[in-house]
C-alpha positions in Angstrom: 102.0 116.9 110.9 101.9 113.2 111.8 99.6 110.9 110.0 98.7 107.2 110.2 99.1 105.4 106.9 97.9 101.9 105.9 100.1 100.7 103.0 98.9 98.2 100.3 102.1 97.1 98.6 101.8 95.2 95.2 98.5 96.8 94.5 97.2 97.1 90.9 95.2 100.2 92.0 98.3 102.2 92.7 99.9 104.6 92.9 97.0 106.1 94.8 96.3 107.9 98.1 92.9 107.3 99.6 91.6 109.3 102.6 89.4 107.8 105.3 88.2 109.6 108.4 88.9 107.8 111.7 88.6 108.2 115.4 92.2 109.6 115.7 91.8 111.9 112.8 92.4 111.2 109.2 93.8 107.8 108.1 95.4 107.5 104.7 95.5 104.3 102.6 98.4 104.3 100.2 98.3 101.8 97.3 101.7 101.3 95.6 102.6 98.8 92.9 106.0 98.0 94.4 106.4 94.9 96.5 107.7 95.1 100.1 111.1 93.9 99.1 114.3 95.7 100.1 112.4 98.8 101.2 110.9 99.4 97.7 107.4 99.9 99.0 108.6 102.3 101.7 110.4 104.4 99.2 107.4 104.5 96.9 105.2 105.5 99.9 107.5 108.4 100.7 107.6 109.6 97.1 103.8 109.3 96.7 103.0 111.2 100.0 105.6 113.9 99.1 103.8 114.4 95.8 100.3 114.2 97.4 101.2 116.9 100.1 103.3 119.0 97.7 106.6 118.8 99.8 110.1 117.5 99.1 110.8 113.8 99.7 113.3 114.8 102.4 110.4 116.3 104.4 108.6 112.9 104.7 109.9 110.5 107.3 108.6 107.1 108.5 108.5 107.3 112.3 107.2 103.8 113.1 106.3 100.7 111.2 109.2 100.3 108.7 108.3 96.6 108.4 104.6 96.9 109.0 101.7 97.8 106.7 100.5 100.4 109.3 103.0 103.2 109.5 103.2 106.5 111.4 104.6 109.2 109.1 105.8 112.7 109.8 105.4 115.3 107.1 107.2 118.6 107.7 105.6 121.5 105.8 
């Protein structure tokens, strides 16, 4: 399953996954306390989404948007 994720790094709300319906399906907003430095926010997003969907971290992969706040992520079930 591929999902579009909007990442909010350095958030005091996080760690949190918020679901918003959109025109292309479901869009997730992920709040993580880690800053976007040296890939720390990306690592936190992968860990949080793996926990949210109940899969191993190795089953979550960032397809596009490694340096962007909007990411396309594949989750293998």
